[in-house]
N, CA, C and O atoms as a Tinker XYZ file with bonds, in Angstrom:
   480  protein
     1  N      0.835000   -1.137000    0.024000    73     2
     2  CA    -0.086000   -0.006000    0.052000    64     1     3
     3  C      0.916000    1.339000   -0.052000    63     2     4     5
     4  O      1.997000    1.356000    0.537000    81     3
     5  N      0.545000    2.214000   -0.685000    73     3     6
     6  CA     1.188000    3.447000   -0.965000    64     5     7
     7  C      1.062000    4.410000    0.352000    63     6     8     9
     8  O     -0.019000    4.578000    0.917000    81     7
     9  N      2.224000    4.998000    0.762000    73     7    10
    10  CA     2.149000    5.742000    2.095000    64     9    11
    11  C      1.242000    6.922000    1.822000    63    10    12    13
    12  O      1.249000    7.505000    0.738000    81    11
    13  N      0.418000    7.278000    2.891000    73    11    14
    14  CA    -0.626000    8.337000    2.852000    64    13    15
    15  C      0.035000    9.380000    3.839000    63    14    16    17
    16  O      0.169000    9.127000    5.036000    81    15
    17  N      0.411000   10.484000    3.304000    73    15    18
    18  CA     1.144000   11.559000    4.138000    64    17    19
    19  C      0.241000   12.107000    5.107000    63    18    20    21
    20  O      0.699000   12.872000    5.955000    81    19
    21  N     -1.098000   11.795000    5.098000    73    19    22
    22  CA    -2.055000   12.326000    6.153000    64    21    23
    23  C     -1.797000   11.625000    7.406000    63    22    24    25
    24  O     -2.115000   12.138000    8.479000    81    23
    25  N     -1.176000   10.350000    7.321000    73    23    26
    26  CA    -0.772000    9.685000    8.610000    64    25    27
    27  C      0.248000   10.396000    9.402000    63    26    28    29
    28  O      0.382000   10.102000   10.589000    81    27
    29  N      0.985000   11.310000    8.852000    73    27    30
    30  CA     1.943000   12.081000    9.591000    64    29    31
    31  C      1.299000   13.144000   10.454000    63    30    32    33
    32  O      1.990000   13.822000   11.214000    81    31
    33  N     -0.030000   13.306000   10.354000    73    31    34
    34  CA    -0.685000   14.262000   11.173000    64    33    35
    35  C     -1.122000   13.721000   12.526000    63    34    36    37
    36  O     -1.796000   14.408000   13.293000    81    35
    37  N     -0.734000   12.488000   12.809000    73    35    38
    38  CA    -1.054000   11.822000   14.158000    64    37    39
    39  C     -0.484000   12.660000   15.255000    63    38    40    41
    40  O      0.633000   13.175000   15.206000    81    39
    41  N     -1.407000   12.773000   16.344000    73    39    42
    42  CA    -1.019000   13.589000   17.554000    64    41    43
    43  C      0.153000   13.034000   18.232000    63    42    44    45
    44  O      0.833000   13.745000   18.972000    81    43
    45  N      0.457000   11.670000   17.997000    73    43    46
    46  CA     1.630000   11.122000   18.699000    64    45    47
    47  C      3.041000   11.434000   18.082000    63    46    48    49
    48  O      4.098000   11.153000   18.647000    81    47
    49  N      2.947000   11.990000   16.973000    73    47    50
    50  CA     4.192000   12.399000   16.167000    64    49    51
    51  C      4.486000   13.715000   16.420000    63    50    52    53
    52  O      3.644000   14.587000   16.207000    81    51
    53  N      5.796000   14.016000   16.934000    73    51    54
    54  CA     6.220000   15.387000   17.147000    64    53    55
    55  C      7.087000   15.957000   16.107000    63    54    56    57
    56  O      7.123000   17.170000   15.900000    81    55
    57  N      7.877000   14.994000   15.364000    73    55    58
    58  CA     8.619000   15.292000   14.198000    64    57    59
    59  C      8.830000   14.225000   13.389000    63    58    60    61
    60  O      8.614000   13.071000   13.760000    81    59
    61  N      9.329000   14.585000   12.062000    73    59    62
    62  CA     9.473000   13.458000   11.173000    64    61    63
    63  C     10.689000   13.776000   10.326000    63    62    64    65
    64  O     11.246000   14.871000   10.381000    81    63
    65  N     11.083000   12.783000    9.540000    73    63    66
    66  CA    12.174000   12.957000    8.568000    64    65    67
    67  C     11.498000   12.481000    7.253000    63    66    68    69
    68  O     10.780000   11.482000    7.273000    81    67
    69  N     11.721000   13.200000    6.080000    73    67    70
    70  CA    11.063000   12.748000    4.858000    64    69    71
    71  C     11.904000   11.693000    4.282000    63    70    72    73
    72  O     13.012000   11.450000    4.761000    81    71
    73  N     11.417000   11.039000    3.253000    73    71    74
    74  CA    12.000000    9.896000    2.722000    64    73    75
    75  C     13.337000   10.152000    2.154000    63    74    76    77
    76  O     13.527000   11.179000    1.502000    81    75
    77  N     14.357000    9.222000    2.370000    73    75    78
    78  CA    15.636000    9.361000    1.955000    64    77    79
    79  C     16.161000    7.889000    1.667000    63    78    80    81
    80  O     15.533000    6.897000    2.039000    81    79
    81  N     17.315000    7.828000    1.002000    73    79    82
    82  CA    17.855000    6.443000    0.497000    64    81    83
    83  C     18.185000    5.727000    1.798000    63    82    84    85
    84  O     18.711000    6.308000    2.746000    81    83
    85  N     17.850000    4.428000    1.802000    73    83    86
    86  CA    17.918000    3.676000    2.961000    64    85    87
    87  C     19.430000    3.415000    3.404000    63    86    88    89
    88  O     19.698000    3.160000    4.578000    81    87
    89  N     20.265000    3.479000    2.550000    73    87    90
    90  CA    21.805000    3.338000    2.745000    64    89    91
    91  C     22.313000    4.495000    3.592000    63    90    92    93
    92  O     23.391000    4.379000    4.175000    81    91
    93  N     21.625000    5.546000    3.682000    73    91    94
    94  CA    22.075000    6.867000    4.439000    64    93    95
    95  C     21.418000    6.895000    5.941000    63    94    96    97
    96  O     21.514000    7.914000    6.625000    81    95
    97  N     20.783000    5.788000    6.391000    73    95    98
    98  CA    20.006000    5.850000    7.644000    64    97    99
    99  C     20.981000    6.287000    8.715000    63    98   100   101
   100  O     20.584000    7.131000    9.519000    81    99
   101  N     22.205000    5.817000    8.821000    73    99   102
   102  CA    23.028000    6.068000   10.036000    64   101   103
   103  C     23.305000    7.683000   10.119000    63   102   104   105
   104  O     23.378000    8.242000   11.213000    81   103
   105  N     23.436000    8.303000    9.032000    73   103   106
   106  CA    23.687000    9.760000    8.973000    64   105   107
   107  C     22.424000   10.596000    9.193000    63   106   108   109
   108  O     22.481000   11.704000    9.727000    81   107
   109  N     21.321000   10.057000    8.783000    73   107   110
   110  CA    19.948000   10.898000    8.757000    64   109   111
   111  C     19.055000   10.748000    9.998000    63   110   112   113
   112  O     18.344000   11.662000   10.416000    81   111
   113  N     19.142000    9.522000   10.559000    73   111   114
   114  CA    18.258000    9.289000   11.672000    64   113   115
   115  C     18.746000    9.781000   13.043000    63   114   116   117
   116  O     19.944000    9.867000   13.313000    81   115
   117  N     17.788000   10.090000   13.869000    73   115   118
   118  CA    18.143000   10.701000   15.194000    64   117   119
   119  C     17.837000    9.557000   16.234000    63   118   120   121
   120  O     17.000000    8.679000   16.024000    81   119
   121  N     18.598000    9.656000   17.374000    73   119   122
   122  CA    18.429000    8.705000   18.494000    64   121   123
   123  C     17.227000    9.098000   19.404000    63   122   124   125
   124  O     17.378000    9.566000   20.533000    81   123
   125  N     16.045000    8.873000   18.829000    73   123   126
   126  CA    14.733000    9.283000   19.508000    64   125   127
   127  C     13.785000    8.099000   19.291000    63   126   128   129
   128  O     13.954000    7.305000   18.365000    81   127
   129  N     12.768000    8.004000   20.186000    73   127   130
   130  CA    11.803000    7.042000   20.044000    64   129   131
   131  C     10.864000    7.376000   18.834000    63   130   132   133
   132  O     10.556000    8.520000   18.500000    81   131
   133  N     10.448000    6.221000   18.223000    73   131   134
   134  CA     9.552000    6.529000   17.164000    64   133   135
   135  C      9.371000    5.270000   16.210000    63   134   136   137
   136  O      9.698000    4.136000   16.557000    81   135
   137  N      8.824000    5.576000   14.989000    73   135   138
   138  CA     8.490000    4.441000   14.105000    64   137   139
   139  C      9.324000    4.737000   12.779000    63   138   140   141
   140  O      9.402000    5.879000   12.327000    81   139
   141  N      9.908000    3.705000   12.218000    73   139   142
   142  CA    10.488000    3.829000   10.903000    64   141   143
   143  C      9.906000    3.052000    9.960000    63   142   144   145
   144  O      9.466000    1.944000   10.268000    81   143
   145  N      9.822000    3.570000    8.594000    73   143   146
   146  CA     9.183000    2.809000    7.526000    64   145   147
   147  C     10.138000    2.586000    6.479000    63   146   148   149
   148  O     10.971000    3.449000    6.204000    81   147
   149  N     10.070000    1.427000    5.843000    73   147   150
   150  CA    10.907000    1.056000    4.653000    64   149   151
   151  C      9.782000    0.897000    3.610000    63   150   152   153
   152  O      8.709000    0.324000    3.799000    81   151
   153  N     10.242000    1.557000    2.367000    73   151   154
   154  CA     9.383000    1.603000    1.160000    64   153   155
   155  C     10.202000    1.592000   -0.132000    63   154   156   157
   156  O     11.400000    1.874000   -0.147000    81   155
   157  N      9.527000    1.266000   -1.168000    73   155   158
   158  CA    10.233000    1.218000   -2.495000    64   157   159
   159  C     10.169000    2.748000   -3.071000    63   158   160   161
   160  O      9.696000    3.707000   -2.462000    81   159
   161  N     10.698000    2.762000   -4.265000    73   159   162
   162  CA    10.725000    4.030000   -5.053000    64   161   163
   163  C      9.314000    4.794000   -5.156000    63   162   164   165
   164  O      9.194000    6.019000   -5.204000    81   163
   165  N      8.243000    3.836000   -5.180000    73   163   166
   166  CA     6.978000    4.517000   -5.429000    64   165   167
   167  C      6.279000    4.720000   -3.888000    63   166   168   169
   168  O      5.095000    5.029000   -3.752000    81   167
   169  N      7.098000    4.521000   -2.889000    73   167   170
   170  CA     6.634000    4.715000   -1.519000    64   169   171
   171  C      5.529000    3.775000   -1.134000    63   170   172   173
   172  O      4.606000    4.099000   -0.386000    81   171
   173  N      5.679000    2.537000   -1.711000    73   171   174
   174  CA     4.878000    1.441000   -1.309000    64   173   175
   175  C      5.570000    0.807000   -0.061000    63   174   176   177
   176  O      6.731000    0.401000   -0.092000    81   175
   177  N      4.771000    0.754000    1.034000    73   175   178
   178  CA     5.389000    0.456000    2.362000    64   177   179
   179  C      5.677000   -1.092000    2.201000    63   178   180   181
   180  O      4.897000   -1.885000    1.672000    81   179
   181  N      7.013000   -1.429000    2.778000    73   179   182
   182  CA     7.487000   -2.820000    2.817000    64   181   183
   183  C      7.622000   -3.271000    4.224000    63   182   184   185
   184  O      7.453000   -4.452000    4.529000    81   183
   185  N      7.932000   -2.328000    5.108000    73   183   186
   186  CA     8.118000   -2.740000    6.535000    64   185   187
   187  C      7.915000   -1.557000    7.401000    63   186   188   189
   188  O      8.276000   -0.435000    7.045000    81   187
   189  N      7.313000   -1.809000    8.587000    73   187   190
   190  CA     7.176000   -0.692000    9.672000    64   189   191
   191  C      7.730000   -1.293000   10.861000    63   190   192   193
   192  O      7.352000   -2.412000   11.207000    81   191
   193  N      8.662000   -0.595000   11.569000    73   191   194
   194  CA     9.293000   -0.955000   12.743000    64   193   195
   195  C      9.230000    0.172000   13.727000    63   194   196   197
   196  O      8.887000    1.302000   13.380000    81   195
   197  N      9.578000   -0.152000   15.016000    73   195   198
   198  CA     9.542000    1.002000   16.116000    64   197   199
   199  C     10.925000    0.850000   16.833000    63   198   200   201
   200  O     11.595000   -0.183000   16.867000    81   199
   201  N     11.235000    2.047000   17.397000    73   199   202
   202  CA    12.404000    2.128000   18.210000    64   201   203
   203  C     12.068000    2.917000   19.428000    63   202   204   205
   204  O     11.475000    3.992000   19.342000    81   203
   205  N     12.440000    2.397000   20.559000    73   203   206
   206  CA    12.243000    3.107000   21.826000    64   205   207
   207  C     13.525000    3.786000   22.310000    63   206   208   209
   208  O     14.621000    3.436000   21.874000    81   207
   209  N     13.391000    4.688000   23.146000    73   207   210
   210  CA    14.488000    5.433000   23.694000    64   209   211
   211  C     15.386000    5.942000   22.549000    63   210   212   213
   212  O     14.910000    6.504000   21.563000    81   211
   213  N     16.710000    5.721000   22.719000    73   211   214
   214  CA    17.717000    6.129000   21.626000    64   213   215
   215  C     18.049000    4.951000   20.693000    63   214   216   217
   216  O     19.061000    5.048000   19.999000    81   215
   217  N     17.303000    3.872000   20.619000    73   215   218
   218  CA    17.742000    2.776000   19.842000    64   217   219
   219  C     17.471000    2.831000   18.310000    63   218   220   221
   220  O     17.821000    1.909000   17.573000    81   219
   221  N     16.828000    3.958000   17.852000    73   219   222
   222  CA    16.638000    4.117000   16.459000    64   221   223
   223  C     18.019000    3.921000   15.685000    63   222   224   225
   224  O     18.096000    3.266000   14.645000    81   223
   225  N     19.160000    4.588000   16.327000    73   223   226
   226  CA    20.460000    4.502000   15.593000    64   225   227
   227  C     21.589000    4.336000   16.608000    63   226   228   229
   228  O     22.754000    4.340000   16.212000    81   227
   229  N     21.310000    4.199000   17.819000    73   227   230
   230  CA    22.372000    4.005000   18.934000    64   229   231
   231  C     22.404000    2.586000   19.321000    63   230   232   233
   232  O     21.383000    1.960000   19.606000    81   231
   233  N     23.570000    2.095000   19.327000    73   231   234
   234  CA    23.722000    0.655000   19.887000    64   233   235
   235  C     23.356000    0.536000   21.293000    63   234   236   237
   236  O     23.541000    1.463000   22.081000    81   235
   237  N     22.839000   -0.585000   21.630000    73   235   238
   238  CA    22.586000   -0.856000   23.178000    64   237   239
   239  C     23.763000   -1.486000   23.637000    63   238   240   241
   240  O     24.720000   -1.672000   22.886000    81   239
   241  N     23.751000   -1.862000   24.953000    73   239   242
   242  CA    25.065000   -2.328000   25.566000    64   241   243
   243  C     25.068000   -3.981000   25.403000    63   242   244   245
   244  O     25.928000   -4.604000   26.026000    81   243
   245  N     24.274000   -4.579000   24.713000    73   243   246
   246  CA    24.233000   -5.931000   24.408000    64   245   247
   247  C     25.112000   -6.297000   23.247000    63   246   248   249
   248  O     25.297000   -5.466000   22.358000    81   247
   249  N     25.659000   -7.469000   23.195000    73   247   250
   250  CA    26.493000   -7.891000   22.109000    64   249   251
   251  C     25.691000   -8.549000   20.897000    63   250   252   253
   252  O     26.234000   -8.581000   19.793000    81   251
   253  N     24.527000   -9.028000   21.057000    73   251   254
   254  CA    23.703000   -9.651000   20.187000    64   253   255
   255  C     23.286000   -8.592000   19.111000    63   254   256   257
   256  O     22.855000   -7.485000   19.434000    81   255
   257  N     23.446000   -9.013000   17.760000    73   255   258
   258  CA    22.963000   -8.259000   16.630000    64   257   259
   259  C     21.534000   -7.860000   16.851000    63   258   260   261
   260  O     21.220000   -6.723000   16.501000    81   259
   261  N     20.617000   -8.648000   17.391000    73   259   262
   262  CA    19.217000   -8.303000   17.532000    64   261   263
   263  C     19.115000   -7.016000   18.541000    63   262   264   265
   264  O     18.171000   -6.229000   18.480000    81   263
   265  N     20.050000   -6.905000   19.354000    73   263   266
   266  CA    19.959000   -5.824000   20.387000    64   265   267
   267  C     20.623000   -4.481000   19.980000    63   266   268   269
   268  O     20.560000   -3.476000   20.688000    81   267
   269  N     21.269000   -4.540000   18.778000    73   267   270
   270  CA    21.856000   -3.317000   18.265000    64   269   271
   271  C     20.737000   -2.329000   17.826000    63   270   272   273
   272  O     19.548000   -2.622000   17.948000    81   271
   273  N     21.165000   -1.143000   17.308000    73   271   274
   274  CA    20.052000   -0.253000   16.912000    64   273   275
   275  C     19.089000   -0.822000   15.966000    63   274   276   277
   276  O     19.403000   -1.652000   15.112000    81   275
   277  N     17.963000   -0.377000   16.132000    73   275   278
   278  CA    16.767000   -1.074000   15.549000    64   277   279
   279  C     16.699000   -1.046000   13.988000    63   278   280   281
   280  O     16.154000   -1.970000   13.383000    81   279
   281  N     17.239000   -0.009000   13.357000    73   279   282
   282  CA    17.181000    0.033000   11.845000    64   281   283
   283  C     18.265000   -0.954000   11.332000    63   282   284   285
   284  O     18.026000   -1.693000   10.377000    81   283
   285  N     19.300000   -0.957000   11.889000    73   283   286
   286  CA    20.373000   -1.969000   11.450000    64   285   287
   287  C     19.925000   -3.387000   11.667000    63   286   288   289
   288  O     20.128000   -4.273000   10.837000    81   287
   289  N     19.302000   -3.572000   12.823000    73   287   290
   290  CA    18.721000   -4.940000   13.043000    64   289   291
   291  C     17.619000   -5.372000   11.995000    63   290   292   293
   292  O     17.574000   -6.506000   11.518000    81   291
   293  N     16.813000   -4.446000   11.711000    73   291   294
   294  CA    15.828000   -4.769000   10.566000    64   293   295
   295  C     16.494000   -5.087000    9.397000    63   294   296   297
   296  O     16.164000   -6.081000    8.750000    81   295
   297  N     17.522000   -4.253000    9.002000    73   295   298
   298  CA    18.221000   -4.557000    7.711000    64   297   299
   299  C     18.837000   -5.909000    7.734000    63   298   300   301
   300  O     18.662000   -6.689000    6.798000    81   299
   301  N     19.520000   -6.194000    8.725000    73   299   302
   302  CA    20.281000   -7.381000    9.111000    64   301   303
   303  C     19.229000   -8.615000    8.901000    63   302   304   305
   304  O     19.602000   -9.638000    8.326000    81   303
   305  N     17.988000   -8.478000    9.360000    73   303   306
   306  CA    17.021000   -9.517000    9.219000    64   305   307
   307  C     16.309000   -9.422000    7.963000    63   306   308   309
   308  O     15.226000  -10.000000    7.875000    81   307
   309  N     16.778000   -8.757000    6.952000    73   307   310
   310  CA    16.169000   -8.471000    5.662000    64   309   311
   311  C     14.859000   -7.995000    5.521000    63   310   312   313
   312  O     14.158000   -8.287000    4.552000    81   311
   313  N     14.474000   -7.231000    6.500000    73   311   314
   314  CA    13.080000   -6.480000    6.520000    64   313   315
   315  C     13.146000   -5.495000    5.456000    63   314   316   317
   316  O     12.074000   -5.028000    5.070000    81   315
   317  N     14.335000   -5.062000    4.861000    73   315   318
   318  CA    14.306000   -4.070000    3.841000    64   317   319
   319  C     14.180000   -4.640000    2.437000    63   318   320   321
   320  O     14.438000   -3.943000    1.456000    81   319
   321  N     13.777000   -5.933000    2.335000    73   319   322
   322  CA    13.575000   -6.600000    1.111000    64   321   323
   323  C     12.571000   -5.875000    0.150000    63   322   324   325
   324  O     11.375000   -5.751000    0.414000    81   323
   325  N     13.199000   -5.385000   -1.043000    73   323   326
   326  CA    12.287000   -4.635000   -1.927000    64   325   327
   327  C     12.244000   -3.092000   -1.660000    63   326   328   329
   328  O     11.630000   -2.328000   -2.405000    81   327
   329  N     12.969000   -2.663000   -0.495000    73   327   330
   330  CA    12.825000   -1.178000   -0.206000    64   329   331
   331  C     14.118000   -0.474000   -0.575000    63   330   332   333
   332  O     15.221000   -1.020000   -0.533000    81   331
   333  N     13.910000    0.696000   -0.914000    73   331   334
   334  CA    14.986000    1.620000   -1.169000    64   333   335
   335  C     14.987000    2.941000   -0.423000    63   334   336   337
   336  O     15.923000    3.734000   -0.518000    81   335
   337  N     13.965000    3.142000    0.285000    73   335   338
   338  CA    13.808000    4.446000    1.090000    64   337   339
   339  C     13.457000    4.090000    2.514000    63   338   340   341
   340  O     13.019000    2.981000    2.820000    81   339
   341  N     13.657000    5.040000    3.346000    73   339   342
   342  CA    13.342000    5.052000    4.796000    64   341   343
   343  C     12.787000    6.367000    5.271000    63   342   344   345
   344  O     13.215000    7.417000    4.793000    81   343
   345  N     11.882000    6.351000    6.161000    73   343   346
   346  CA    11.473000    7.658000    6.801000    64   345   347
   347  C     11.095000    7.360000    8.221000    63   346   348   349
   348  O     10.580000    6.287000    8.537000    81   347
   349  N     11.342000    8.269000    9.027000    73   347   350
   350  CA    11.247000    8.120000   10.580000    64   349   351
   351  C     10.058000    9.167000   11.013000    63   350   352   353
   352  O      9.974000   10.304000   10.548000    81   351
   353  N      9.269000    8.680000   11.850000    73   351   354
   354  CA     8.225000    9.444000   12.546000    64   353   355
   355  C      8.562000    9.410000   14.023000    63   354   356   357
   356  O      8.495000    8.322000   14.595000    81   355
   357  N      8.931000   10.537000   14.724000    73   355   358
   358  CA     9.479000   10.464000   15.961000    64   357   359
   359  C      8.253000   10.780000   16.912000    63   358   360   361
   360  O      7.425000   11.654000   16.653000    81   359
   361  N      8.224000   10.042000   17.949000    73   359   362
   362  CA     7.113000   10.134000   19.052000    64   361   363
   363  C      7.672000   10.850000   20.289000    63   362   364   365
   364  O      8.872000   11.107000   20.384000    81   363
   365  N      6.778000   11.167000   21.233000    73   363   366
   366  CA     7.233000   11.696000   22.393000    64   365   367
   367  C      7.726000   10.725000   23.393000    63   366   368   369
   368  O      8.581000   11.034000   24.223000    81   367
   369  N      7.149000    9.462000   23.310000    73   367   370
   370  CA     7.416000    8.382000   24.285000    64   369   371
   371  C      7.489000    7.029000   23.622000    63   370   372   373
   372  O      6.942000    6.862000   22.532000    81   371
   373  N      8.125000    6.075000   24.215000    73   371   374
   374  CA     8.216000    4.790000   23.701000    64   373   375
   375  C      6.923000    4.112000   23.519000    63   374   376   377
   376  O      6.701000    3.397000   22.541000    81   375
   377  N      6.058000    4.334000   24.466000    73   375   378
   378  CA     4.629000    3.680000   24.385000    64   377   379
   379  C      3.861000    4.204000   23.224000    63   378   380   381
   380  O      3.056000    3.447000   22.682000    81   379
   381  N      4.020000    5.416000   22.784000    73   379   382
   382  CA     3.436000    6.034000   21.694000    64   381   383
   383  C      4.010000    5.350000   20.369000    63   382   384   385
   384  O      3.292000    5.104000   19.399000    81   383
   385  N      5.192000    5.105000   20.419000    73   383   386
   386  CA     5.851000    4.453000   19.186000    64   385   387
   387  C      5.371000    3.169000   19.059000    63   386   388   389
   388  O      5.084000    2.794000   17.922000    81   387
   389  N      5.197000    2.276000   20.160000    73   387   390
   390  CA     4.663000    1.098000   20.067000    64   389   391
   391  C      3.181000    1.043000   19.522000    63   390   392   393
   392  O      2.879000    0.227000   18.651000    81   391
   393  N      2.304000    1.889000   20.028000    73   391   394
   394  CA     0.987000    1.855000   19.590000    64   393   395
   395  C      0.929000    2.446000   18.153000    63   394   396   397
   396  O      0.157000    1.930000   17.344000    81   395
   397  N      1.674000    3.455000   17.809000    73   395   398
   398  CA     1.652000    3.948000   16.396000    64   397   399
   399  C      2.203000    3.007000   15.398000    63   398   400   401
   400  O      1.787000    3.046000   14.239000    81   399
   401  N      3.184000    2.095000   15.797000    73   399   402
   402  CA     3.674000    1.030000   14.960000    64   401   403
   403  C      2.442000    0.031000   14.704000    63   402   404   405
   404  O      2.165000   -0.267000   13.542000    81   403
   405  N      1.733000   -0.467000   15.727000    73   403   406
   406  CA     0.701000   -1.242000   15.599000    64   405   407
   407  C     -0.362000   -0.885000   14.697000    63   406   408   409
   408  O     -0.846000   -1.641000   13.855000    81   407
   409  N     -0.747000    0.475000   14.946000    73   407   410
   410  CA    -1.810000    1.125000   14.081000    64   409   411
   411  C     -1.420000    1.138000   12.614000    63   410   412   413
   412  O     -2.263000    0.879000   11.756000    81   411
   413  N     -0.180000    1.427000   12.308000    73   411   414
   414  CA     0.315000    1.584000   10.954000    64   413   415
   415  C      0.489000    0.211000   10.259000    63   414   416   417
   416  O      0.308000    0.061000    9.051000    81   415
   417  N      0.854000   -0.783000   11.109000    73   415   418
   418  CA     0.851000   -2.195000   10.515000    64   417   419
   419  C     -0.468000   -2.682000   10.116000    63   418   420   421
   420  O     -0.675000   -3.281000    9.061000    81   419
   421  N     -1.395000   -2.391000   11.039000    73   419   422
   422  CA    -2.714000   -2.839000   10.659000    64   421   423
   423  C     -3.243000   -2.143000    9.371000    63   422   424   425
   424  O     -3.852000   -2.795000    8.523000    81   423
   425  N     -3.011000   -0.855000    9.240000    73   423   426
   426  CA    -3.505000   -0.169000    8.099000    64   425   427
   427  C     -2.802000   -0.555000    6.712000    63   426   428   429
   428  O     -3.386000   -0.710000    5.639000    81   427
   429  N     -1.504000   -0.672000    6.940000    73   427   430
   430  CA    -0.676000   -0.869000    5.501000    64   429   431
   431  C     -0.310000   -2.416000    5.354000    63   430   432   433
   432  O      0.112000   -2.818000    4.270000    81   431
   433  N     -0.447000   -3.170000    6.288000    73   431   434
   434  CA    -0.202000   -4.631000    6.191000    64   433   435
   435  C      1.093000   -4.892000    5.318000    63   434   436   437
   436  O      1.054000   -5.632000    4.335000    81   435
   437  N      2.198000   -4.267000    5.716000    73   435   438
   438  CA     3.436000   -4.472000    4.911000    64   437   439
   439  C      3.865000   -5.913000    4.691000    63   438   440   441
   440  O      3.717000   -6.719000    5.609000    81   439
   441  N      4.357000   -6.262000    3.597000    73   439   442
   442  CA     4.798000   -7.695000    3.171000    64   441   443
   443  C      5.908000   -8.119000    4.130000    63   442   444   445
   444  O      5.866000   -9.286000    4.519000    81   443
   445  N      6.856000   -7.366000    4.548000    73   443   446
   446  CA     8.046000   -7.784000    5.270000    64   445   447
   447  C      7.719000   -7.913000    6.850000    63   446   448   449
   448  O      8.538000   -8.471000    7.580000    81   447
   449  N      6.652000   -7.450000    7.308000    73   447   450
   450  CA     6.243000   -7.546000    8.750000    64   449   451
   451  C      5.692000   -8.970000    8.812000    63   450   452   453
   452  O      5.010000   -9.467000    7.916000    81   451
   453  N      6.056000   -9.604000    9.980000    73   451   454
   454  CA     5.550000  -10.761000   10.265000    64   453   455
   455  C      6.086000  -12.056000    9.486000    63   454   456   457
   456  O      5.572000  -13.165000    9.635000    81   455
   457  N      7.095000  -11.818000    8.698000    73   455   458
   458  CA     7.769000  -12.906000    7.849000    64   457   459
   459  C      9.148000  -12.929000    8.187000    63   458   460   461
   460  O      9.831000  -11.915000    8.329000    81   459
   461  N      9.574000  -14.166000    8.322000    73   459   462
   462  CA    11.051000  -14.374000    8.742000    64   461   463
   463  C     11.834000  -14.522000    7.364000    63   462   464   465
   464  O     11.961000  -15.593000    6.771000    81   463
   465  N     12.308000  -13.375000    6.966000    73   463   466
   466  CA    13.071000  -13.391000    5.652000    64   465   467
   467  C     14.333000  -14.075000    5.675000    63   466   468   469
   468  O     14.831000  -14.462000    4.618000    81   467
   469  N     14.959000  -14.281000    6.903000    73   467   470
   470  CA    16.296000  -14.984000    7.103000    64   469   471
   471  C     16.115000  -16.318000    6.618000    63   470   472   473
   472  O     17.072000  -16.864000    6.069000    81   471
   473  N     14.983000  -16.945000    6.746000    73   471   474
   474  CA    14.662000  -18.338000    6.394000    64   473   475
   475  C     14.165000  -18.539000    4.979000    63   474   476   477
   476  O     13.933000  -19.674000    4.564000    81   475
   477  N     13.988000  -17.406000    4.190000    73   475   478
   478  CA    13.495000  -17.430000    2.907000    64   477   479
   479  C     14.663000  -17.715000    1.933000    63   478   480
   480  O     14.455000  -17.782000    0.722000    81   479
């Protein structure tokens, strides 16, 4: 499903970053709680993820890849399959990111959510 920019008017979102090339995520994303979206060039949503605290781009103190910053972890798990763009919607709190992620997943039903692409 193609991204609807009206979803950026949600009261849980305090700021956002427009779509940019997924390879530039380390330089463009901020260490804030929020939701990130992977999409193709037509902005067809491929994956929706969330990050609490500073985990959008900051590594945690764990050694496991799954505990590293969230966007890297999603790419490592191949959730970026078919995606070329990423966007971030920053929320005020972790709990808002969790709820917003769920609401957006229900609306867009991205193909890479709920699929273990590492086993594909």
